[in-house]
N, C-alpha and C positions, 0 to 999 in steps of 0.2 A: 372787209373781211369777206370771205367769199360763204354765199348762203346754202353751205351744207347743213344739212336738217333730217335729225332725226324724228319721227312723229308719233304722238300713241292718239289711240282713240278708246274712247269709250262714247256708244250709242245704242240708246233704248231697243232699236228697233233693228239690231245684229248680235252678234254674238260677240265683238269687239268690247273688251271688259281691260281696260288700261293693257292695251295691246300695242305694240312696234306693226306702225303699215308704212307704207311708200306713198312719196306723193303722189303714181300711178293709181292707188286705191281708191284714192278719193278724186275722180275725177271733177274736173270746173267742166258742166253740163253747158253748151253754147246758147250763152243770154246775149244781152243787150249790156252795152260799157256801163250804163246805169245799175246795172242790177249787182254786180260785181261791187260787194262792199272793202274799202282800202282799210286798214286798218295800219296805224303810222307809228313806230315804237320810235321814239328819238333815244339815241345813243349816249348824246351829249348832252341826257339829263338825268343822273344819277340823282333819288331823293334818299330814303330811311333805309339803315340796313336791317337785316330778315333777322330776327333770333331763331326762329324752327315753326315747328308746327309739332303737335302732337296731342295726345287725349289723359284722360283721370282716372290714374288706382284707385278704386274704391273699395268697402269691403265687400259691395254687393260682385264686384267686377273679379276679385280673388276668389272667395268662395266658389263664385261660379265655375273659374276654372280649373278650380281644383277639383269639381266634382267629373271633370272631362277624361277621356283616355289620355295618357301620355303624350303618345302621338298627336293628337289631336290641339291640347296643350302648347307643345312645341310651334307646332302651327300657328297659332292663333301670335305668339309672339315674336314669331319670323316673321307675319304678315305684315305687323305693327311696327316692330325694329330693329329688324334685319336691312342694311346698308347697302346693302346689294340687291336680293329679291323682296324686300316687303318697302313698305314707307317711309322708312331711316327715319321715324320719331326720333329727336331728340329733347323734347319741351315738353314737358308733362307735369301735372296736376293730382295731388294728395290731400286728403282732410286730417285737419289738427283734432283730434276727440273724433266723434261719430257726428255725422253728418246720417240724411235721408237715406240714403244709400248705404246705409250699416245698417246689421241685422238686430240691431237696439240701441238704445242712446249706453254710452261710455264714455267715462274723461280720465286722462291719464293723472288725476290727482284727485279722487271722489273723497277723501278728507275733509272733513266738515271744516271750517277754522284752517287750516293748513295754510298756513301763510308762507312756511317756510318751503314748502312745497319737498317736506322728507320723503311723504308717500309717493312721490311722483314716478311713475313707470307707463313705458311707451310698451311693456308685454303684452297688450291685448295686440298691438301689430305685429307683433312676431309669429303669431300665430297663422297668418294667410295672408294679410296685405303686406309686408314688407318682404317676405320670398317671393311674390311676383312682382313688385320693384325693383327687388336684386339682381331677378332673370331678366327683366329689360334692360338694366342697365349694364349688363356684361354683353350682351349683344350689339349694344349701340357702342361701349368703350367711351373713349374720350369725346367727353361735349354731351352729357347726361347730362340734362337741368330738369332738377325740382321742383317746385313750388308749393307750397304748404298754404291751408285755407283753411281758418278756424267756423266751426257752423255757430257754435254757442262753446263759452266758457263755461268750467264746471258749474251744477246746478247753483253748487252754494256761493256764487260767485256772484248770481243774480238779482235782479229785484225781484223776481215770479218765482222765484228758488225751484224750476226747474227748466231742462233746459229745452223744450219745445215752448210754441208758441210764444215767441218774440221774447221780452221784458230787455232790459238794460243790465250791463256792467255796473256793479254798486262803485259808487266813487270812493269808499276804500277800498275795494279790491284793483282798481286801477295799477298799481305801482305791482303787485301781487301777479296781475297777468300778464304784463309786460315782461315780467321773469320769467315767467310762464313758456313764451316765447321763446326764450333762450333757452331753456332747458331742451325745450323742444329737438331745438338744433345740435344741441350739443351731445343728445342719447340720438338722433339719427346719423350724427359723425362717427360717434362712436359704432354704430352698425355697418358704415363704412358705406355710409351714404349721406353723400353732404348734400344739402338744401340748397340751391340760388336763388329764391326766391319765399317772398311771404307775402299772401293778403291780410290785411288787416283784420274783414270783416266778409263772409260771402255773405251777398246782400245784405247791405247794411239799414236798406229801408224799408224789408218786406218783414211783416211777424205770419211768419209758416205754422203750420200744425206742426212742422218736424224742428229741427235741430234748427235754431234760429236765437239772434241777436239785435236789438235795433240800435243804431247812431243815429245824432243827430249831426249833419254837415261838421256845427258847430264841435258836439262831442266827437267826433272821430277827429277832426283838428287838432282837438285839445288833447286827447289821447296820443297821438303819435308825436308831438311838440312837446310834448311833457311830461310822456313815460317811455311811450316804445323804443322812438327814433334813440334815445340817449342810453335806456336798457340794452339796445344791441349794439352801441358803441361801446357804454363798457363793458358790458360782456364780451367783445373781440370780434364782435360780427356784423363789423358795419359793411362789410362785403357782402353784405346778402341784399338783393334788392328788395326794396320794399315799394308794396301796389295799392294803393287804396281805392274806394266806391267797390269795385268786381261784385256788381250790380247792370243795369240797363241804360241800354244806348239814351233813353229819353228823358231823363233828368242828370247824365252828364255832366253836363255842360256847370249848371247851377250847382251841384256839389265839387266840381274844381274851382270854378271859384272862391268857395270858405279854402278847400284846402290851399290853392294853391298859390292864394294872396297873400299869405300868410308867409313871408318869410322864412322863420324859423320852424314851421312845421315844414315845408316845401324843401328843405336843407336836407332830411331827411326820404325823400319820396323820389324814386326814381322814375314809376308810370303812373298812367291812372288805369287801372281794370275795368272789364265791362263785359255784359252778358249780350242776348241775343232778342230775349222773351218781351213780348211787348211790343212797340212800336220800331219797328229797323231805324229810323233818325241817323241813316248814315251822314248825314251833313253834323248832325252834334258832334259826331268824334272829330272831323277836321277842325270844328270851330275848336276845338281843344287844342289840338294843334297850330292852330296859327294864332291863339293866344298867348298860347307854353307850350313855342317849340322846343325847349331847350327836356322838356319832360317826356316821355314813350309813351304810345298806346299801346295794349296788351290786352286781345281778348282771351277771354279767361275760362269761358262756358259756353257752349249751347248742344241742347239735342233738341227732339221730336219730342215733345212734350205725348202721351197717351201710345196707344200703341196701335191706332186706329191704321195706320200708314205704311203696318209691316209689309214690306213688297214694294211698295210704292215707288215711281220714278220719278216723282215730286222730291222728295227725302235728299236724295244726291244734290237738285237743281235749288235748294235751298242751300246746304254747305255752299256750294259753289259761287250763288250769288252772294253770300256773307262775306266768302274769302275773298274775292275779286273787290269789295265794293269796301270790305275794309281796311285793305292794302292802300288802292286806292286812296285811300282817304288817311293814310299814315300810319296805321296800324305794323308793329314790328312782330307780333307772333298771333299764332294762333293756337286753342286750344278746345279740343273735343271735350266732353263730358266723359261717361263711363265709356273705357273701352271695350265691356261684354257686360253682357245681363243676358238673365234666362227666358225659357221658354213662356216665363209670365210677364217682362219688362223689370224684372225687380232681379231677386230678391229686394224689400225698402221697405224698410219698419212700420211706414203711414200708408202705403197701399198708393205712391205716387210714382206710378209706373211709367217708364217712357222707354224711346228707342235709344239702343245703339250699333255704329258702323255694324258692326258682327254682332249676329245673334245667337247664342245656345241652346240648342233642346239636350236637359241635361237626363233627358228619359232615354233616347236615344245616341247621345254622346256624341253629335253634328254638329257643327258650323254654319249658319245661315248668314251670308254676306249682302248687305245692302246695298242699295245704289251708292248711299253717304260713302260709301267705305270706297267706293271707284273715284267716288268724284272727290276726294279729299286727298287718295295718291294723287293726282294728277298736279298738286301741288307741292305736298311734300316729298315725293320722290324726285323733282326737277329742279323744285325752289331750295339751294344749299342754305343752310346758317354762313350767315355771312355776305348772304347776296347782297345786291342795292336794286329798289323799284327800279324801272325807268319810265319814267313819262310815256303815259302812250295815247290813244286816243282811237274811237270807233267812228268809221262813217256811216252806223244804222245803227239804232239800237237795239234789233233782232239778234247783234253779236255782241257780247260783254266780254271783256279783254285785259289780263295781267301780261305784266312784261316786266320782269325782273334778269339784273346781268349778276351771273355763279361769280363767287373765287377764281374759278379757274376762265376767267374770261366769254365763256358760254353766256347763253340769251336764250331761257326759257320765254318762250310767250306761251299762255292759258286763252287756249278760246272759248266761250260755250254757247251753245244755241238754245234758247229753250223753244225757239218755236215748230211748229211742226210740218216744216218744208225745211229742207237744204237749203244752207245761203252760200254764195262760190266769195271769197274773199282773198284778197293780198297783203301780206306782210310787207312791208317798208320799212329798209332799216340800212342807214347809211348809203341811202342811193342805191340799192339793191331791190328786188323783192322776188317774194316767193308766191306762188298761187295754188290754193288748196280749195276746197269744200267741206264745208260744216256740216254732215248730214243731221236730220230733225234731231233733236231731243239729245245735244250730243255733246260731250267738252274734247277737247283734242290740248295736248302740249306741243308744242314743236319745240325743239331745242336746236338751236342756229347754233353752229359753231364754225 
């Protein structure tokens, strides 16, 4: 193939933000050959298929969107979902019942002891959450994938009698809770929003001051094997992707061993879901793939905790490093957390405030794009659903690298430089070379055709 290249650049010390540039705008300064980093892309070694990239619809995001002027609402949605002018997001998440980024605790079935689910209703979501999802869905069209995750069952199903502060699912409620998932799928489908995937429980090992529910590995395994998996099959929902763990990388392997070494539980499971909080532990992700290569790996949540780094370049670099490392360790898709938050880093009903890639000031009706927004776009805009990761290697730790072949045959090569100096480099693919320069604190995507 010829090395015809389209190059896109985001760099801290310039005005470039996902900007198309020509190779001549990235001159390789005169340096000795040992200072030029070679990035090798092996076009003959295809790895996992990429499902896509996206973020999370939360009540915090949707109610913040509702407070913006109509033109800013449209701008925000197109910035994320427009396949031509935006990030082209296709893989997204939302909460089943409330989460911390809701306005308060709520459940779809709050009537105590209603095991028949006669009072089940998603009316709460129709106020704000579903309208945002539908607007995004309309922009994406075919290929929109939504994953639902519960933070907590209704309070009456739990051992502590509340949605917050952990607690566990009562044994006598396991069958009811499994049917609850099926009802959620059915009711969302009636709204014209089919749900592509489910996680068993958000952060299954974390007792939080907000909506949370604890499962040991054995409890999660037994719930999937004996209740949730069979309920999905009986309810005609066997096609829905089932994802367990939905928690951090640090303990992903030990959870996987319990879940996936049980063949009766494993037959219902599509993927291991994980977050980035705590230790990076990227190698643990690869170990799960090595042990159970028939199961997928999916990054289901990450955000910058607190608001101290608002406007920081470190935000984007945290995202870039995680995506590069996770996908190079066999992850098939990557989902950000809140798509939008307000000027406080919320709303959040327990003040667990965070940053989103786009922050809104609801007082002035303006949007503030963080560095993380641009870094995310270097992957989601150019690595398309159905792409295959290619094996690649960097000749120097200074440059981090991810490569993938798209369904149309183009190859997207993402190069990140977190150093305070520029680095000249070459991309070698199929015996041909392209020479470029990575400015300090930058990320580039080169699309080779």
